[in-house]
Each structure stands twice: as C-alpha cells, then as structure tokens.
C-alpha positions as CSV (number, residue, x, y, z in Angstrom):
1,M,94.9,56.2,113.2
2,S,92.1,58.7,113.8
3,R,90.5,59.3,117.1
4,S,87.0,60.6,117.9
5,S,86.7,64.3,118.9
6,P,86.5,65.0,122.7
7,R,83.2,66.0,124.1
8,K,82.7,69.6,125.3
9,G,82.8,69.8,129.1
10,R,84.7,67.6,131.7
11,S,83.8,64.0,131.9
12,P,84.0,62.1,135.2
13,R,87.5,60.9,136.0
14,R,86.7,57.3,136.1
15,N,85.0,57.4,132.7
16,R,88.1,59.0,131.2
17,R,90.3,56.3,132.6
18,T,88.0,53.6,131.3
19,E,87.9,55.2,127.9
20,R,91.7,55.5,127.8
21,G,92.1,51.9,128.7
22,V,89.7,50.7,126.0
23,S,91.3,53.0,123.5
24,T,94.8,51.6,124.3
25,V,93.6,48.0,123.7
26,V,92.0,49.0,120.4
27,D,95.1,50.8,119.4
28,V,97.3,47.8,120.0
29,A,94.9,45.5,118.3
30,M,94.7,47.7,115.2
31,A,98.5,48.1,115.1
32,L,99.0,44.3,115.2
33,L,96.4,43.9,112.5
34,L,98.0,46.5,110.3
35,V,101.5,45.0,110.8
36,S,100.1,41.6,109.8
37,A,98.4,43.0,106.8
38,S,101.6,44.8,105.8
39,V,103.6,41.6,106.0
40,L,101.1,39.8,103.8
41,L,101.0,42.6,101.3
42,L,104.8,42.9,101.2
43,G,105.1,39.1,100.7
44,A,102.6,39.2,97.9
45,Y,104.4,42.2,96.2
46,L,107.8,40.5,96.4
47,H,106.3,37.3,95.0
48,A,104.7,39.2,92.1
49,A,107.9,41.3,91.5
50,D,109.9,38.1,91.4
51,D,107.5,36.6,88.9
52,D,107.7,39.8,86.8
53,R,111.5,39.6,86.9
54,D,111.3,36.0,85.7
55,E,109.0,36.9,82.9
56,T,111.2,39.7,81.7
57,R,114.4,37.6,81.6
58,P,114.0,36.8,77.9
59,D,113.1,40.4,77.2
60,R,116.3,41.6,78.9
61,T,118.4,39.1,77.0
62,V,116.8,40.3,73.7
63,E,117.6,43.9,74.7
64,T,121.2,42.9,75.3
65,L,121.5,41.0,72.0
66,A,120.2,44.1,70.1
67,A,122.5,46.5,72.0
68,V,125.8,44.7,72.1
69,T,128.2,44.9,69.2
70,L,130.3,41.8,68.5
71,S,133.3,40.8,66.5
72,V,133.2,37.3,64.9
73,E,136.1,35.5,63.4
74,Y,135.7,32.5,61.2
75,D,137.5,30.4,58.6
76,L,136.5,29.7,55.0
77,E,137.3,26.1,55.5
78,G,136.0,23.8,52.8
79,V,135.9,26.6,50.1
80,D,137.8,25.3,47.1
81,P,139.6,28.5,46.0
82,V,140.8,29.1,49.6
83,D,141.9,25.5,50.3
84,E,144.1,25.8,47.2
85,R,146.0,28.7,48.7
86,D,148.2,29.3,51.8
87,G,146.6,31.8,54.2
88,N,143.7,34.1,53.3
89,D,141.3,31.7,55.0
90,T,140.2,33.9,58.0
91,R,137.5,36.5,57.9
92,T,136.1,38.9,60.5
93,D,132.6,40.3,60.7
94,Y,131.1,43.0,63.0
95,G,127.6,43.9,64.1
96,S,125.0,43.6,66.8
97,A,124.4,40.2,68.2
98,T,120.9,40.2,66.8
99,G,122.2,41.1,63.3
100,L,125.0,38.5,63.4
101,L,122.5,35.8,64.5
102,A,120.4,36.7,61.5
103,D,123.5,36.5,59.3
104,A,124.4,33.1,60.6
105,A,121.0,31.7,59.8
106,V,121.0,33.1,56.3
107,A,124.6,32.0,55.7
108,N,123.6,28.5,56.7
109,L,121.3,28.1,53.6
110,H,120.1,24.6,52.8
111,I,118.3,23.7,49.6
112,D,116.6,20.3,49.8
113,G,118.9,19.4,52.7
114,V,122.1,20.4,50.9
115,Q,124.2,23.0,52.7
116,I,125.2,25.7,50.2
117,L,128.2,27.3,52.0
118,P,130.4,24.9,53.9
119,Y,132.0,27.7,56.0
120,A,128.5,28.6,57.5
121,D,129.2,26.1,60.4
122,D,132.3,27.9,61.4
123,F,130.6,31.3,61.2
124,E,127.8,30.0,63.4
125,D,130.4,28.7,65.9
126,G,132.0,32.2,65.9
127,V,128.7,33.9,66.6
128,D,128.0,31.4,69.4
129,A,131.3,32.1,71.1
130,S,131.0,35.8,70.8
131,T,127.4,35.9,72.0
132,S,128.1,33.6,74.9
133,S,130.9,35.9,76.0
134,A,128.6,39.0,75.8
135,L,126.1,37.3,78.0
136,L,128.7,35.9,80.5
137,G,127.8,36.7,84.1
138,A,124.0,36.5,83.6
139,N,122.3,34.6,86.3
140,R,120.2,32.7,83.8
141,E,121.1,30.1,81.2
142,F,120.0,30.9,77.6
143,Y,119.4,29.2,74.3
144,V,118.7,31.2,71.1
145,V,117.4,29.7,67.8
146,T,117.4,31.8,64.7
147,E,115.5,30.6,61.6
148,W,115.1,31.9,58.1
149,K,112.6,30.4,55.8
150,P,110.6,32.1,53.0
151,Y,107.4,30.2,53.8
152,A,106.1,27.6,56.3
153,G,107.4,24.1,55.5
154,A,110.0,25.4,53.0
155,A,112.7,23.0,52.0
156,I,114.9,26.0,51.4
157,N,115.9,27.5,54.8
158,G,118.6,28.4,57.2
159,T,119.0,27.9,61.0
160,A,121.6,29.0,63.6
161,T,121.7,28.3,67.3
162,V,123.6,29.9,70.3
163,G,123.9,28.4,73.8
164,E,122.9,25.0,75.1
165,R,119.4,23.5,74.6
166,P,117.5,23.7,77.9
167,P,117.0,20.5,79.9
168,P,113.5,19.1,79.5
169,D,112.7,19.4,83.3
170,E,113.6,23.2,83.5
171,D,111.0,26.0,83.8
172,V,111.8,27.9,80.6
173,S,110.7,31.4,79.7
174,S,110.9,32.4,76.0
175,R,110.3,35.3,73.7
176,T,110.3,35.4,69.9
177,I,111.2,38.5,67.8
178,T,111.9,39.2,64.1
179,A,115.0,40.7,62.6
180,S,116.0,41.6,59.1
181,S,117.5,38.9,56.9
182,D,119.0,41.5,54.5
183,L,117.2,39.8,51.7
184,P,114.7,41.7,49.6
185,A,111.1,41.5,50.5
186,V,108.5,39.8,48.2
187,D,105.3,41.8,48.3
188,E,101.8,41.1,47.0
189,A,102.4,42.8,43.7
190,D,105.3,40.4,43.0
191,L,102.9,37.5,43.5
192,S,99.9,38.8,41.6
193,V,98.9,36.9,38.5
194,E,97.5,37.8,35.1
195,S,94.8,35.8,33.3
196,D,97.1,33.1,31.9
197,D,99.7,33.0,34.8
198,D,100.4,30.1,37.0
199,A,100.5,31.4,40.6
200,L,103.0,28.9,41.8
201,E,105.4,29.6,38.9
202,T,105.0,33.4,39.5
203,A,105.7,32.9,43.2
204,G,108.7,30.6,42.5
205,A,110.3,33.3,40.3
206,A,109.6,36.1,42.7
207,I,111.0,34.2,45.8
208,G,113.9,32.9,43.9
209,A,114.8,36.3,42.5
210,A,114.8,37.8,46.0
211,I,117.0,35.0,47.4
212,I,119.5,35.3,44.5
213,E,119.7,39.1,44.8
214,G,120.3,38.7,48.6
215,Y,123.2,36.2,48.2
216,L,124.6,37.6,45.0
217,P,123.8,41.3,44.6
218,P,124.3,42.1,40.9
219,E,126.5,45.3,41.4
220,S,129.0,43.8,43.8
221,A,129.0,40.4,41.9
222,Q,129.7,42.3,38.7
223,R,132.7,44.0,40.2
224,T,134.2,40.9,41.6
225,L,133.6,38.9,38.4
226,E,135.6,41.5,36.6
227,S,138.4,41.5,39.1
228,Q,141.3,39.1,39.6
229,G,142.4,36.9,42.4
230,L,140.6,35.3,45.3
231,S,137.6,37.7,45.4
232,R,136.6,36.7,41.9
233,E,137.2,33.0,42.6
234,L,135.0,33.2,45.7
235,T,132.2,34.8,43.7
236,V,132.3,32.1,41.1
237,Y,132.4,29.5,43.8
238,H,129.2,31.0,45.4
239,Y,127.4,30.9,42.0
240,E,128.4,27.3,41.6
241,R,127.3,26.3,45.1
242,L,124.0,28.1,44.8
243,V,123.0,25.8,41.9
244,A,124.6,22.7,43.4
245,P,121.2,21.1,44.4
246,L,119.5,22.1,41.2
247,P,119.4,20.5,37.7
248,Y,121.2,23.4,36.1
249,E,125.0,23.7,36.3
250,F,127.3,26.4,35.0
251,G,129.6,23.8,33.5
252,G,132.7,25.2,31.9
253,E,131.6,28.8,32.0
254,T,134.8,30.0,33.8
255,N,137.0,29.0,30.8
256,A,138.9,31.9,29.4
257,D,137.5,31.5,25.8
258,D,134.0,30.5,26.8
259,G,132.3,33.9,26.8
260,R,129.6,33.0,29.3
261,P,128.4,35.1,32.2
262,L,131.0,33.9,34.7
263,N,133.9,34.4,32.3
264,R,136.0,37.4,33.4
265,S,136.3,39.1,30.0
266,E,132.5,38.7,29.4
267,A,131.4,38.9,33.0
268,D,127.6,39.5,33.3
269,A,126.2,39.2,36.8
270,L,122.6,39.9,35.7
271,E,122.8,37.1,33.2
272,A,124.4,34.8,35.7
273,N,121.6,35.5,38.2
274,E,119.1,34.8,35.5
275,R,120.8,31.4,34.9
276,V,120.5,30.5,38.6
277,L,116.8,31.6,38.6
278,Y,115.6,30.0,35.3
279,G,118.4,27.6,34.3
280,S,119.0,27.5,30.6
281,D,116.9,26.6,27.5
282,S,120.0,25.7,25.7
283,E,120.5,22.0,24.7
284,S,124.2,22.3,24.3
285,E,126.3,19.6,25.9
286,S,127.8,22.0,28.4
287,D,124.4,22.4,30.1
288,F,123.6,19.6,32.5
289,G,119.9,20.5,32.9
290,V,117.6,23.3,32.3
291,S,115.6,23.9,35.5
292,G,116.7,26.7,37.9
293,L,115.7,27.9,41.3
294,A,112.3,29.3,40.2
295,D,111.0,25.9,39.1
296,W,112.4,24.2,42.2
297,I,110.7,26.7,44.5
298,A,107.4,26.4,42.6
299,S,107.5,22.6,43.1
300,D,108.4,23.0,46.8
301,L,105.5,25.5,47.3
302,E,103.1,22.8,45.9
303,T,104.4,20.4,48.5
304,A,104.4,22.9,51.4
305,F,100.9,24.1,50.8
306,A,99.3,20.8,49.6
307,D,96.4,20.9,52.0
308,E,95.6,24.6,51.3
309,L,95.9,24.0,47.5
310,E,93.5,21.1,47.7
311,A,90.9,23.2,49.5
312,I,91.2,25.9,46.9
313,D,90.8,23.4,44.1
314,E,87.6,22.2,45.8
315,E,86.2,25.7,46.1
316,F,87.1,27.2,42.7
317,D,86.2,25.8,39.3
318,G,87.6,28.5,37.0
319,D,91.3,28.5,36.4
320,A,91.6,32.3,36.8
321,E,89.8,32.4,40.1
322,R,91.8,29.4,41.3
323,E,95.1,31.1,40.5
324,E,94.0,34.4,42.1
325,A,93.1,32.4,45.3
326,V,96.5,30.7,45.3
327,A,98.3,34.1,44.8
328,A,96.3,35.6,47.7
329,L,97.3,32.6,49.9
330,L,101.0,33.0,49.1
331,A,100.9,36.7,49.6
332,E,99.9,36.1,53.3
333,E,102.4,33.3,53.8
334,V,105.6,34.4,52.0
335,S,108.3,36.4,53.8
336,T,111.9,36.5,52.6
337,D,113.1,39.6,54.4
338,D,112.7,38.4,58.1
339,V,114.2,35.9,60.4
340,T,112.7,34.8,63.7
341,I,114.8,34.8,66.8
342,T,113.6,32.8,69.8
343,V,115.3,33.4,73.1
344,Q,114.8,30.9,75.9
345,T,116.1,31.4,79.5
346,W,116.0,29.4,82.7
347,Q,117.5,29.5,86.2
348,P,120.7,27.4,86.5
C-alpha cells in the first residue's frame, strides 16, 4: 500500500500524531477490505476451476481411451465351423481402447435388424471388461456408446457400449469424437453420376463395395479360401453370413466339384465379393435370388432420405439434374470410414 510523500520541514508534533492515527485506521480498513476481496476472488476461482475440471472429465476419459492399450479375449461362440470342433474357439485382440471400441461397433454389424456375426456380442463384452478395468479408480462414472452407420437412418449399422447407462437424474457431461472404422471411405467421385445413371443405385454399389472390402479384404480372403482347415471355413462362414439378410445366397458353392468362387480349387475372392455386392443374374436352381447388397442399400437410401428426395423431386424437373442433386446430397451424408464415440461421465 503506497503512502504520500512527507512534506519538507518539520510539522507540529500534534499534527504528526493525528496524521499517524488517521493513517493507521485507513491502513487497517484497507487491509480488511483487501482480505475480504481476496477471499471472494479465491472462492470464485475455486468454483470456476471446479467447473473447468467437471467440464474436462469426458476429455480426460477420451484421452485415456486413446492412450491405453488393451487385450481383449472373446469366444467364437455360435460360429458353425467352430462349434463343430473341440477347442479353437478363443481369440485375443490387442489395440487402443478407442480402436477396440470402433472394432466392436463394426463387428456388431446388423443388416435390417439381422446380426451378421454372432460372436460380436462376446467381443463387445470383452472390450467392456477391459475398458472398465483400464478406467478403474476414476472418481467419475462413465458410459461410452460407439456407433457405425454409413449414413443417417441407415438400417445397416453397428453399435457397441461400455459401462452402465447414466441414471436419468444425474448431471452428465459428454463429449463425442470420431475414430477410424477401418473400412474404406466413399468419396464424392464414387457417388458422381453420368447422364443415364441412377444416383441411388450408384451410391448403393459404392457403399456396398466399401463395406464388403472392409469385412472381406480380397487379398486375405483369397489366401484363406485357398487354404485348408478352420481359417478357410471361417472365411466361407463370413461370406455366407454377410448375405444372410439378402435375397442372394451362395447355395452349394462350397462343394468340391462346384467350381464356384468359394470352392477351394477354384477360389476367387474378387468374384465372391461381386456376388455379395450384385447377387447373380443366373437363373439356375442353386441361386435363391438375384439381388445383392448394392440393391438393398439403394432401397434403404430411398427410405432413409425420403423427405430430402421428395424436396429434390419438387425442385428439379429434368432427370439428369435430379440425379446430380441426389448425388450431391449423398456426397455430404455418406461416411463409411468413421465411427462416432460418445463418452458420458458423472459424479458417483
């Protein structure tokens, strides 16, 4: 606290005592005022800091999920080739918690409500247990929802959850991030249309091709289709499960003398992937339908974007302009290569 400079010369003694007494009172009053202000400022700071800490709880959880490496053990229960054998039913996967959460959502693929891989539930449980152990000791409860869907409202999607859903009366903080799905991206060029193209059919083929390549990469699928034993049988099983909700079926294509793409001696992963995507134009008795994933997705896109398509129909008269507008809409909405991870935290 500053004081005024003393005057030159000597002041009367009584004036000096009076000034000293007044100065002391002022000093005490100012000190009390400063202490009170400091207490108020400190309280405000602590309150703000506490709020900041609360707001960053999901951020810190997200950072932990990205940094920690987990080991997940799961069973291939419900997989026909495995159930027919003794042993060989346990698998282990490694990765960051964020990556494994994304894997769990993608593994839990559903097409029109039909679960494609029955062991996805056990894999999700394994990710849940490992993630919960990694976050053990945190002074906040948590709930994580991971979702993969190629477009809004898609009936082809996958979801995985970790933790317990927050009670409705809790004060919940949340943060949403994106992570890689490890599926190929569909870009604007894949969805562009020529003069006679149907935008929905083009998009259905592009999205379907990305999904199939993600689940059944041609190079690795080719190797296992040419091999023997459980790895080959699992690959064939995955092909059969991927078309389970679709009109097309592979039928008897694993027979030794069949010569079709899943046959070991004539294995052709590229052809098999084409069958999943487009079905078959064959009218042979062994084909129980002709439509593949591309047609199914095109139909689902029409349902998912019904309102937007109706608005486009009202705006554009020409077929070419209409298809270009639909392609532009889908280019903004389609994303196959990302999953969304939403982290919620609250005080127990």
